[in-house]
Steps between C-alpha positions, in 0.01 A plus 500: 500500500698423192338360184684172538359443849146586389527270197627218731202543731253497216673197345483312826128579535437376145694181572297448811177550302630238253563256787144546617362446147716186470368365834144558373597314181422781263784383285524711182472829681728389789781423257484838338479684836806310627701588192406870520597508868831336426570756227421778734730366766793464246433858369509633859832329554646655178371850610655458846837401354487795256451739787799379695 
């Protein structure tokens, strides 16, 4: 697997964890986890575009 794909999978898992935290209403941590997950997904997209 390429680094972009691995980063995308990790980013989506982190976003899913943020959704669970948000559903449990653990608000400050949920916001941070969602932001980190979004940054990982954006970085994976840039890595995938660089490899093309």
